[in-house]
C-alpha positions, 0 to 999 in steps of 0.5 A: 487303390487308395488305401494301402493293403498292408494297413487293411488288416489293422483296421478292419481286425479292429472294426470287428471286434469293436462292431461286436463288442458294440453291438453286445453294450448297446444293450446295456447301455444307454446311447445319448451320450455317445449320440451326442459324442458323434454329433460333435465329431460330425458336426466339427469334421463337417466344418472341418472339410469345409476349409480349403485342403491342408497343403501337406496331407498326410500319407495315406494311412500313414498311421503304425499298426496298433494307431489303424486297430484302436481306430478300427476299434472305436469306429466298430465300437461306436457302429456297433452301438448306435447302430450306424455303418463304419462310414458314419464315425470313421469319416469324420476321424480320418477328415480330422487327422488329414487324410486324403479324401479317396483314401478316407472314404475308400476306408470306410467302404471297405470296413462297412460290410465287416462292421456291419455282420459283427454288429449284426451279429451281436444283435441277433444274439440278443435276440433284437436283429429285425432280418427284413428291416436289416436286409433292406437296410443293406440293400439301400447301403449296397446301392449307396455304396456303388452310386458313391463309387461312380460319382466319386470318380466323376467329381474333382476331389474339392467338390467331393470334399465339400460333398462329404463335407456337408453330408456331415453337418447333414448327419451331425445334426440328426444325431443331435436331434436324436440325441435331445429327443 
């Protein structure tokens, strides 16, 4: 309910194109620079999220259709390229854009499945999809998504933002470690 439906098509459409392209590009390019970029994005967003919330957050996905499509494209591309789920990139971007937290989390959950399916199809076409591992990861993500929805309804917004920010900091550190390895 926290994501305006008229915006979803643009965001998801861009994510589908980006994830397919990213899954294909993952087999052609080194990922170290992108991992460092993801680390910086996640760390910066995690730190930003620990600051007190903005007095006037922007309207929920108040971006225009082209900005939403470009955001979806960038998120899908980065996710397909790195093998991460859409939330790893979308949440930091929307937090930096001062979007309401409920909208940010909901949008991240909505684009997760289309990104996973399109990126997986691109990896399968390249002959590098480990189907049992993909199914296991999908099951864990589904469980985490359901638990996150349940928890999100029970925590106040500030505590939820702190929890998301701490997870972003952990994710950023993990990406930085992976890039340095």
